[in-house]
C-alpha positions as CSV (number, residue, x, y, z in Angstrom):
1,M,9.5,15.4,8.8
2,D,9.2,15.6,5.1
3,I,7.9,12.1,4.1
4,R,9.0,12.6,0.5
5,L,12.5,13.0,1.6
6,Y,12.5,10.1,4.0
7,K,14.4,7.1,2.6
8,F,13.2,3.7,3.8
9,K,15.8,1.0,4.0
10,S,13.4,-1.9,3.5
11,I,10.1,-2.4,1.8
12,K,8.8,-4.0,4.9
13,T,9.4,-0.8,6.9
14,K,7.9,1.3,4.0
15,L,4.8,-0.8,3.9
16,T,4.4,-0.8,7.6
17,F,4.9,3.0,7.8
18,W,2.3,3.7,5.1
19,L,-0.2,1.2,6.4
20,L,0.1,2.7,9.9
21,L,-0.2,6.2,8.4
22,L,-3.3,5.3,6.3
23,T,-5.0,3.7,9.3
24,L,-3.9,5.7,12.4
25,V,-4.3,9.2,10.8
26,P,-8.0,8.6,9.9
27,L,-8.5,7.0,13.3
28,L,-6.9,9.9,15.0
29,L,-9.0,12.4,13.0
30,V,-12.2,10.5,13.9
31,I,-11.2,10.5,17.5
32,I,-10.4,14.3,17.5
33,I,-13.6,15.1,15.7
34,T,-15.7,12.9,17.9
35,Y,-13.9,14.3,21.0
36,S,-14.6,17.9,19.9
37,Q,-18.2,17.2,19.2
38,I,-18.7,15.5,22.5
39,V,-16.9,18.3,24.3
40,D,-19.2,20.8,22.6
41,T,-22.2,18.6,23.6
42,I,-21.0,18.4,27.2
43,E,-20.4,22.2,27.3
44,D,-23.9,22.8,25.8
45,S,-25.3,20.4,28.3
46,S,-23.6,22.1,31.2
47,I,-24.9,25.5,30.0
48,D,-28.4,24.1,29.7
49,K,-28.1,22.5,33.1
50,L,-27.0,25.6,34.9
51,S,-29.6,27.7,33.1
52,T,-32.3,25.3,34.1
53,I,-31.1,25.2,37.7
54,R,-30.9,29.1,37.7
55,N,-34.4,29.4,36.4
56,L,-35.7,26.8,38.8
57,K,-34.1,28.5,41.8
58,V,-35.3,31.9,40.7
59,Q,-38.8,30.5,40.3
60,Q,-38.6,29.0,43.8
61,V,-37.4,32.2,45.4
62,N,-40.0,34.2,43.6
63,T,-42.7,31.8,44.7
64,W,-41.4,32.0,48.2
65,L,-41.4,35.8,48.1
66,D,-44.9,35.8,46.6
67,E,-46.2,33.4,49.3
68,I,-44.8,35.6,52.1
69,N,-46.3,38.6,50.4
70,S,-49.7,36.9,50.1
71,D,-49.5,35.5,53.6
72,I,-48.8,38.9,55.3
73,K,-51.5,40.7,53.3
74,T,-54.0,38.0,54.3
75,L,-53.0,38.2,57.9
76,S,-53.2,42.0,57.9
77,H,-56.9,41.7,57.0
78,D,-57.7,39.2,59.7
79,A,-60.5,40.4,62.1
80,D,-58.4,39.9,65.2
81,I,-55.6,41.9,63.7
82,V,-57.9,44.7,62.3
83,N,-59.6,45.0,65.8
84,I,-56.2,46.3,67.2
85,A,-56.1,48.9,64.4
86,N,-59.7,49.9,65.2
87,A,-58.9,50.3,68.9
88,I,-55.8,52.4,68.1
89,N,-57.9,54.5,65.7
90,N,-60.5,55.1,68.4
91,N,-57.7,56.2,70.8
92,E,-58.5,53.4,73.2
93,N,-55.9,52.4,75.8
94,I,-54.6,49.0,74.9
95,N,-52.8,47.0,77.5
96,R,-50.8,43.7,77.5
97,G,-53.5,41.8,79.2
98,D,-56.4,43.0,77.1
99,E,-58.5,40.4,75.4
100,I,-58.0,42.1,72.0
101,I,-54.2,41.7,72.4
102,Q,-54.5,38.1,73.6
103,K,-56.6,37.1,70.6
104,A,-54.2,38.8,68.2
105,E,-51.2,37.0,69.7
106,I,-53.0,33.7,69.7
107,H,-53.7,34.2,66.0
108,L,-50.1,35.2,65.3
109,K,-48.7,32.2,67.1
110,S,-51.0,29.9,65.3
111,Y,-49.8,31.4,62.0
112,L,-46.2,31.1,63.1
113,S,-46.6,27.4,64.0
114,N,-48.2,26.6,60.6
115,Y,-45.6,28.3,58.4
116,Y,-41.9,27.5,58.5
117,S,-40.8,30.7,56.9
118,Y,-41.4,33.0,59.9
119,G,-39.3,33.5,62.9
120,E,-41.5,36.1,64.6
121,L,-44.7,38.0,63.9
122,F,-45.5,41.2,65.7
123,I,-47.7,44.4,65.6
124,I,-46.4,48.0,66.0
125,D,-48.6,50.9,67.1
126,A,-48.3,53.4,64.2
127,K,-48.8,56.3,66.6
128,S,-46.2,55.4,69.2
129,G,-43.9,53.1,67.3
130,L,-44.1,50.5,70.1
131,V,-44.6,46.8,69.7
132,I,-48.0,46.0,71.3
133,A,-48.4,42.3,70.3
134,S,-45.8,39.7,69.3
135,T,-45.1,36.0,69.2
136,N,-42.0,36.8,71.2
137,K,-42.9,38.4,74.5
138,N,-39.4,40.0,74.8
139,T,-40.2,42.1,71.8
140,V,-43.3,43.7,73.3
141,G,-42.8,47.3,74.4
142,Q,-39.8,47.9,72.1
143,N,-39.7,51.1,70.1
144,K,-39.4,50.3,66.4
145,S,-40.2,53.8,65.0
146,D,-36.7,54.2,63.5
147,D,-36.6,50.8,61.9
148,D,-37.0,50.4,58.1
149,Y,-39.8,47.9,58.4
150,F,-41.8,50.6,60.3
151,T,-41.0,53.7,58.2
152,G,-41.3,51.8,54.9
153,P,-45.0,50.8,55.2
154,M,-45.8,54.2,56.7
155,Q,-44.5,55.8,53.6
156,K,-45.7,53.3,51.0
157,K,-48.9,52.3,52.7
158,D,-48.2,49.0,51.2
159,V,-46.1,45.9,51.8
160,F,-42.4,46.7,52.4
161,I,-39.5,44.3,52.3
162,K,-36.5,44.9,54.4
163,D,-33.5,43.3,52.8
164,I,-31.4,40.7,54.7
165,Y,-29.8,42.1,57.8
166,Y,-28.3,40.9,61.0
167,S,-31.0,40.7,63.7
168,N,-29.9,41.4,67.3
169,T,-33.2,39.9,68.5
170,S,-32.6,36.5,66.9
171,S,-28.8,36.8,66.8
172,D,-28.9,35.6,63.2
173,Y,-29.4,36.9,59.7
174,S,-32.9,37.8,58.8
175,M,-35.2,39.8,56.5
176,S,-38.6,41.3,57.2
177,Y,-41.9,41.8,55.5
178,S,-44.1,44.5,56.9
179,T,-47.5,45.8,55.8
180,P,-49.8,48.6,57.1
181,I,-53.0,47.7,59.1
182,F,-55.9,49.9,58.4
183,S,-59.0,50.3,60.7
184,K,-62.4,50.1,59.2
185,N,-62.9,53.8,59.6
186,T,-59.8,55.0,57.7
187,H,-60.5,53.2,54.5
188,N,-56.9,52.6,53.8
189,Q,-56.1,56.3,54.1
190,S,-54.4,56.4,57.5
191,V,-52.0,53.7,58.8
192,D,-53.1,52.7,62.4
193,A,-50.7,49.7,62.9
194,I,-47.9,47.9,61.2
195,L,-47.7,44.0,60.9
196,V,-44.1,42.8,60.7
197,A,-43.0,39.3,59.8
198,R,-39.4,38.5,60.6
199,I,-38.3,35.7,58.2
200,D,-36.5,32.6,59.3
201,L,-33.9,32.4,56.5
202,K,-32.4,29.1,57.6
203,N,-35.7,27.3,57.3
204,S,-36.8,29.1,54.1
205,L,-34.6,30.9,51.7
206,Y,-31.3,29.3,52.8
207,K,-32.9,25.9,52.7
208,I,-33.9,26.5,49.1
209,L,-30.4,27.8,48.1
210,L,-28.6,25.0,49.9
211,N,-30.3,22.4,47.8
212,R,-27.4,22.0,45.2
213,T,-28.8,19.1,43.3
214,G,-27.2,18.9,39.9
215,L,-24.3,21.1,40.9
216,G,-21.8,18.4,41.8
217,K,-19.2,18.8,44.4
218,S,-18.1,22.4,43.5
219,G,-21.3,24.1,42.4
220,E,-23.3,26.6,44.5
221,I,-25.9,29.2,44.3
222,L,-25.3,32.7,45.6
223,I,-27.4,35.8,45.9
224,V,-26.1,39.3,46.1
225,N,-27.8,42.6,46.9
226,S,-27.5,45.8,44.9
227,N,-24.1,46.4,46.4
228,V,-22.9,43.0,45.2
229,I,-22.6,41.8,48.8
230,T,-23.5,38.2,49.4
231,I,-26.6,37.7,51.5
232,N,-26.7,33.9,51.7
233,Q,-24.4,31.2,53.0
234,L,-21.7,29.9,50.7
235,R,-20.0,26.6,50.3
236,W,-16.5,27.9,50.1
237,Y,-16.7,30.9,52.4
238,D,-17.7,30.9,56.1
239,N,-20.0,33.6,57.5
240,A,-20.5,35.0,54.0
241,P,-23.8,36.8,54.4
242,L,-23.3,40.6,54.5
243,S,-19.5,40.1,54.9
244,L,-18.3,39.2,51.4
245,Q,-18.4,41.6,48.6
246,I,-18.0,39.9,45.2
247,D,-16.1,41.4,42.3
248,A,-16.6,38.4,40.0
249,E,-18.2,39.2,36.6
250,P,-21.4,37.1,37.0
251,A,-22.3,38.6,40.3
252,I,-21.7,42.2,39.1
253,R,-23.8,41.7,36.0
254,A,-26.5,39.9,37.9
255,A,-26.7,42.8,40.4
256,S,-26.9,45.2,37.5
257,G,-30.1,43.4,36.2
258,E,-28.6,41.3,33.5
259,T,-29.3,37.7,32.6
260,G,-26.9,35.3,30.8
261,I,-24.1,32.7,30.9
262,V,-20.5,33.4,31.3
263,K,-17.2,31.6,32.0
264,S,-15.0,33.5,34.4
265,N,-13.3,33.4,37.8
266,D,-15.4,33.4,40.9
267,Y,-14.6,34.9,44.3
268,R,-12.1,32.1,45.0
269,G,-10.2,32.8,41.8
270,Q,-11.4,29.5,40.3
271,E,-12.6,29.3,36.8
272,V,-16.4,28.6,36.8
273,L,-19.2,28.4,34.3
274,A,-21.9,30.7,35.8
275,A,-25.6,31.3,34.9
276,F,-26.9,34.6,36.4
277,T,-30.1,36.7,36.5
278,F,-31.9,39.4,38.5
279,I,-34.9,39.3,40.8
280,P,-36.6,42.7,40.5
281,L,-38.8,42.4,43.6
282,T,-35.9,42.4,46.0
283,N,-33.2,43.7,43.6
284,W,-31.2,40.6,44.1
285,G,-28.7,39.1,41.7
286,V,-28.8,35.3,41.5
287,V,-25.7,33.3,40.3
288,V,-25.6,29.6,39.8
289,K,-22.1,28.4,39.1
290,Q,-19.9,25.3,39.0
291,D,-16.2,24.8,38.6
292,T,-15.1,24.2,35.0
293,S,-12.6,21.6,36.3
294,E,-15.5,19.5,37.6
295,L,-17.5,20.1,34.4
296,R,-14.5,18.8,32.5
297,I,-14.3,15.6,34.5
298,P,-16.4,13.7,31.9
299,V,-14.4,15.3,29.2
300,N,-11.1,14.4,30.8
301,Q,-12.3,10.8,31.4
302,M,-13.5,10.6,27.8
303,F,-10.1,11.9,26.7
304,I,-8.4,9.2,28.7
305,N,-10.7,6.6,27.2
306,F,-10.0,7.9,23.7
307,I,-6.3,7.8,24.4
308,L,-6.6,4.2,25.6
309,I,-8.8,3.3,22.6
310,F,-6.2,4.9,20.3
311,I,-3.3,3.1,22.0
312,V,-5.1,-0.3,21.9
313,A,-6.2,0.3,18.3
314,A,-2.7,1.5,17.4
315,V,-1.2,-1.7,18.9
316,I,-3.7,-3.9,17.0
317,I,-3.3,-2.0,13.8
318,S,0.5,-2.1,14.2
319,I,0.4,-5.9,14.6
320,M,-1.9,-6.2,11.6
321,A,0.2,-3.7,9.5
322,F,3.4,-5.5,10.4
323,T,1.8,-8.9,9.5
324,I,0.4,-7.6,6.2
325,A,3.7,-5.8,5.4
326,N,5.7,-8.9,6.3
327,S,3.5,-11.1,4.1
328,I,3.8,-8.7,1.2
329,A,7.5,-7.9,1.7
330,K,8.5,-11.5,2.2
331,T,7.7,-12.4,-1.4
332,I,9.3,-9.2,-2.7
333,V,12.4,-9.7,-0.6
334,G,12.6,-13.3,-1.8
335,M,12.4,-12.2,-5.4
336,N,15.1,-9.6,-4.7
337,K,17.3,-12.3,-3.2
338,V,16.7,-14.6,-6.2
339,A,17.5,-11.7,-8.6
340,R,20.7,-11.0,-6.8
341,S,21.7,-14.7,-6.9
342,M,21.0,-14.8,-10.6
343,R,23.0,-11.7,-11.1
344,G,25.9,-13.5,-9.3
345,G,25.5,-16.5,-11.7
346,N,23.3,-18.8,-9.7
347,F,20.4,-19.7,-12.0
348,K,19.3,-22.7,-9.9
349,I,17.6,-20.6,-7.2
350,R,13.9,-20.1,-7.3
351,N,11.1,-18.2,-5.5
352,N,9.0,-20.1,-3.0
353,V,5.5,-19.3,-4.1
354,T,3.1,-19.5,-1.2
355,S,0.1,-17.4,-2.3
356,N,-2.3,-17.2,-5.2
357,D,-2.6,-13.4,-5.4
358,E,-0.8,-11.0,-7.7
359,L,2.5,-11.3,-5.8
360,G,2.3,-15.1,-6.0
361,S,1.7,-14.7,-9.8
362,L,4.6,-12.3,-10.0
363,A,6.9,-14.8,-8.2
364,S,5.7,-17.6,-10.5
365,E,6.5,-15.4,-13.6
366,F,9.8,-14.5,-12.0
367,N,10.5,-18.3,-11.7
368,N,9.4,-18.8,-15.3
369,M,11.7,-16.1,-16.4
370,A,14.6,-17.7,-14.5
371,D,13.7,-21.0,-16.0
372,L,13.8,-19.5,-19.5
373,T,17.1,-17.7,-18.8
374,E,18.6,-20.8,-17.4
375,S,17.3,-22.8,-20.3
376,R,18.8,-20.4,-22.8
377,I,22.1,-20.4,-21.0
378,M,22.2,-24.2,-20.9
379,V,21.3,-24.3,-24.6
380,Q,24.1,-21.9,-25.5
381,E,26.6,-23.7,-23.3
382,G,25.5,-27.0,-24.9
383,I,25.9,-25.6,-28.5
384,S,29.3,-24.2,-27.5
385,S,30.5,-27.5,-26.0
386,I,29.4,-29.4,-29.1
387,S,31.2,-26.9,-31.3
388,K,34.3,-27.2,-29.3
389,A,34.2,-31.0,-29.4
390,M,34.5,-30.9,-33.2
391,I,37.3,-28.4,-33.4
392,G,40.9,-29.6,-34.2
393,K,40.1,-33.2,-34.9
394,T,42.5,-34.8,-37.4
395,S,40.9,-38.2,-37.8
396,M,37.4,-39.6,-38.3
397,K,37.8,-41.6,-35.1
398,D,38.7,-38.6,-33.0
399,F,35.9,-36.6,-34.5
400,S,33.2,-39.2,-33.9
401,T,34.5,-40.1,-30.4
402,S,34.6,-36.5,-29.2
403,L,31.2,-35.6,-30.7
404,V,29.4,-38.7,-29.3
405,K,30.9,-38.3,-25.8
406,E,29.9,-34.6,-25.7
407,I,26.3,-35.4,-26.8
408,Q,26.0,-38.2,-24.3
409,S,27.3,-36.0,-21.6
410,I,24.8,-33.2,-22.4
411,S,21.8,-35.5,-22.9
412,N,22.5,-38.2,-20.3
413,A,21.4,-40.7,-23.0
414,N,21.7,-44.4,-22.3
415,I,23.1,-45.2,-25.8
416,C,24.9,-43.1,-28.4
417,V,26.2,-44.5,-31.7
418,F,28.0,-42.8,-34.6
419,Y,27.5,-44.3,-38.1
420,I,29.5,-43.4,-41.1
421,L,28.6,-44.1,-44.8
422,N,30.7,-46.6,-46.7
423,E,30.1,-45.3,-50.2
424,N,31.7,-48.3,-51.8
425,E,29.4,-50.8,-50.2
426,E,26.4,-48.4,-49.8
427,V,26.0,-49.2,-46.1
428,F,26.2,-47.2,-42.8
429,E,28.7,-48.8,-40.5
430,P,29.0,-48.2,-36.7
431,L,32.2,-46.2,-36.0
432,F,31.9,-45.4,-32.3
433,S,29.4,-46.1,-29.6
434,I,28.7,-45.5,-25.9
435,G,26.4,-47.8,-23.9
436,A,25.6,-50.1,-26.8
437,N,26.2,-53.8,-27.0
438,K,28.8,-54.0,-29.9
439,D,27.6,-57.5,-30.7
440,K,24.2,-56.2,-31.6
441,L,25.4,-53.2,-33.6
442,S,25.3,-53.9,-37.3
443,S,25.5,-52.1,-40.5
444,F,22.4,-51.1,-42.5
445,N,21.7,-50.4,-46.1
446,S,21.9,-46.8,-47.1
447,V,19.7,-47.2,-50.2
448,N,16.5,-48.5,-48.6
449,P,16.9,-48.0,-44.9
450,E,14.1,-48.8,-42.5
451,G,12.7,-47.4,-39.3
452,D,14.1,-44.3,-37.7
453,F,17.2,-44.3,-40.0
454,G,15.0,-44.4,-43.1
455,N,12.9,-41.5,-41.9
456,A,16.0,-39.4,-41.1
457,I,17.6,-40.2,-44.4
458,Q,14.4,-39.6,-46.5
459,S,13.5,-36.3,-44.7
460,R,17.1,-35.2,-44.3
461,K,16.0,-33.8,-40.9
462,I,16.5,-34.8,-37.3
463,Y,14.0,-37.5,-36.5
464,F,12.4,-37.6,-33.0
465,V,10.5,-40.6,-31.6
466,K,8.8,-39.8,-28.3
467,N,6.7,-41.5,-25.7
468,I,7.2,-45.1,-27.0
469,Q,4.7,-47.2,-25.0
470,D,5.9,-50.4,-23.3
471,N,2.9,-52.4,-24.6
472,S,3.1,-51.0,-28.1
473,E,3.1,-53.6,-30.8
474,F,4.7,-51.2,-33.2
475,R,8.5,-51.8,-33.3
476,Y,11.4,-49.9,-34.8
477,R,14.5,-51.6,-36.0
478,T,17.0,-49.8,-33.9
479,I,20.5,-50.4,-32.6
480,V,19.2,-51.6,-29.2
481,G,17.5,-54.7,-30.5
482,D,14.6,-55.8,-28.3
483,I,14.9,-53.0,-25.9
484,I,12.1,-50.4,-26.3
485,P,13.3,-46.9,-25.5
486,N,11.1,-44.1,-24.3
487,E,12.7,-41.6,-26.7
488,L,15.0,-42.0,-29.7
489,I,16.7,-39.2,-31.7
490,T,18.3,-39.8,-35.1
491,I,20.6,-37.0,-36.4
492,P,21.7,-37.1,-40.1
493,L,24.9,-35.4,-41.0
494,I,24.6,-34.0,-44.5
495,V,27.3,-33.0,-46.8
496,E,26.5,-31.7,-50.3
497,N,22.8,-32.7,-49.8
498,S,23.7,-36.3,-49.0
499,V,23.5,-38.1,-45.7
500,V,27.1,-39.2,-45.1
501,A,26.8,-40.0,-41.3
502,M,24.2,-40.8,-38.7
503,I,24.1,-40.2,-34.9
504,S,21.6,-42.3,-33.0
505,I,20.8,-41.3,-29.4
506,V,18.6,-43.5,-27.2
507,S,17.1,-42.8,-23.8
508,L,15.1,-45.1,-21.6
509,N,13.5,-42.0,-20.0
510,R,12.9,-38.7,-21.6
511,F,15.2,-36.0,-23.0
512,N,14.6,-32.6,-21.6
513,V,13.4,-29.7,-23.7
514,D,16.8,-28.0,-23.4
515,F,18.5,-30.9,-25.1
516,H,16.0,-30.9,-27.9
517,N,16.8,-27.2,-28.4
518,I,20.6,-27.8,-28.3
519,I,20.3,-30.5,-31.0
520,N,18.1,-28.4,-33.2
521,Q,20.3,-25.3,-32.9
522,S,23.6,-27.1,-33.2
523,W,22.6,-29.4,-36.1
524,D,23.8,-26.9,-38.8
525,I,27.0,-26.5,-36.9
526,M,27.5,-30.2,-36.9
527,N,26.8,-30.5,-40.6
528,T,29.2,-27.6,-41.4
529,S,31.9,-29.0,-39.1
530,Y,31.6,-32.4,-40.5
531,S,31.6,-31.1,-44.1
532,N,34.8,-29.1,-43.3
533,F,36.3,-32.2,-41.7
534,I,35.5,-34.3,-44.8
535,S,36.8,-31.6,-47.1
536,S,40.0,-31.4,-45.2
537,E,40.4,-35.2,-45.2
538,R,39.8,-35.3,-49.0
539,T,42.3,-32.5,-49.5
540,R,44.9,-34.3,-47.4
541,V,44.4,-37.6,-49.2
542,F,44.5,-35.9,-52.5
543,A,47.7,-34.0,-51.6
544,D,49.4,-37.2,-50.6
545,H,48.3,-38.8,-53.9
546,L,49.7,-35.8,-55.8
547,S,53.0,-36.1,-53.9
548,R,53.4,-39.7,-55.0
549,I,52.6,-38.9,-58.6
550,N,55.2,-36.0,-58.5
551,D,57.8,-38.4,-57.3
552,Q,57.1,-40.8,-60.2
553,L,57.2,-37.9,-62.6
554,E,60.5,-36.7,-61.4
555,E,62.0,-40.1,-62.4
556,K,60.6,-39.7,-65.9
557,T,61.4,-36.0,-66.3
558,L,63.5,-36.4,-69.3
559,E,61.1,-38.7,-71.1
560,L,58.0,-37.0,-70.1
561,E,58.8,-33.2,-70.0
562,K,55.6,-32.4,-71.7
563,Q,53.7,-34.6,-69.3
564,T,55.6,-33.1,-66.4
565,T,54.7,-29.6,-67.5
566,E,51.1,-30.6,-67.8
567,V,51.2,-32.3,-64.5
568,K,52.7,-29.2,-62.9
569,K,49.9,-27.2,-64.4
570,Q,47.5,-29.7,-62.9
571,A,49.4,-29.6,-59.7
572,D,49.3,-25.8,-59.6
573,K,45.6,-25.9,-60.4
574,L,45.1,-28.5,-57.6
575,H,47.3,-26.4,-55.3
576,E,45.1,-23.4,-56.1
577,T,42.1,-25.6,-55.5
578,S,43.6,-26.7,-52.2
579,R,44.2,-23.1,-51.3
580,E,40.7,-22.2,-52.1
581,L,39.5,-25.1,-50.0
582,Q,41.7,-23.9,-47.1
583,L,40.2,-20.4,-47.5
584,Q,36.8,-22.0,-47.5
585,N,37.7,-23.9,-44.4
586,L,38.9,-20.7,-42.7
587,E,35.7,-19.0,-43.8
588,L,33.6,-21.9,-42.5
589,E,35.6,-21.9,-39.3
590,N,35.0,-18.1,-38.9
591,Q,31.3,-18.7,-39.6
592,R,31.2,-21.4,-37.0
593,K,32.8,-19.2,-34.4
């Protein structure tokens, strides 16, 4: 699967996938590398083990062969044994009951009882080939002149080893050591007798080979002769000696005189790891082998353990990855949900910030952005509603009422009062109010006003009074009398650089920041709208006045033609002025929109 082309449907799935990928892949690589190294170590250990066992067994076999060789040479020089050779050399007639034979047999039997490797010891007359003394009375008198253990020493005049064979005498597998016996007179030149030792393989060689310590349940040691025929007992083949010819590589190479380690199939067809070598003294090939399936048991067990470790680790990592991904994705999904709601027009929804990390900070900034957006929308809506409240009003009462109601609705103020300037009396008189006690509302001088009204008139700006303390000794003369508000806003309406009206807004709590922005940004609109409204009122009043004058002039047309003409000119001029004012009104209306 091409990961780049895979499309995740959710960020939680994506985070979980990548967390699992970034944790499980390194873990898997570590397990694979560790497994490979341990497998190599186990294989090297198995090779070292088999090599050690092979070398040990070869050393034991060589030691055993050397001991027999040494024993039979020592025995051949014993005085009782040499006396028989002397008698034969002197052509003496030796009979079964002779003392010389009895002493030799006693010595042979004593030797046989002390050394477990021998099954029978006997002496052959070199001239006749007959057995003249033996630890087995049934052997005495037999002709052995054709046997290898007789002809060999006669030719070599030294120790001769007859390879493993089946002995009819013992009805078992055996091998023989034979050595010439020289009389004192021949000086090792002429063989007078032959000393033969028939080896008890079960109590010697086979006992050594059957000790399979370190080879487990499938390992074994086998010895083959030069014809690659097994000469010892095997674990997996009954009656193997001299009956099983092996065609396996280790046995063939061992019989050929090679030494090494190889992995191949054995005589059963099973794959084995085999260490082989060669024993020159007997021309034997020695093979120490063990089934690779058994050698792999620790590897297989380790593989299972690694699989279990990986599964357990994968489960734990998956839980952790899912938990981490869920904690990260939860905030992101929440922000996405908030963004979708805002796009749908719901600017009240907010992110639930539950962490102090970067995601928590991002969610907080997202909320701040939503607050700012909502605030701007509310400010624009407030400005728009105030503008609409002043459109199309034909009387001062309607204008003030509509404007005050809209401001009170937006600000949730406790008291709103609209004052208008009485130019004749130079006072500001209350025209319309909401929430105020009309009995306490009074006019105030416009020339030297005090308190918040004075500050607004003098500065010709909106005047804010905030955080008025309950225990403050400082008092403002306001429309609410003895009631001390928390905040108070005074809005001057300016026409031709003169304050001609005042709006006083009082709250016992606090106005929010959005309302402050609405008032600040809509103040110019209020001034322009009020100025347009005053201009329209003045134009209307002036037009009515001109109409009355025209009526009077019509009655005196004849007498006052000149005056009428002049009046008409003035009327035209006033009409032009009215038209310009209307154009200005339209322009102001367009500017307001």
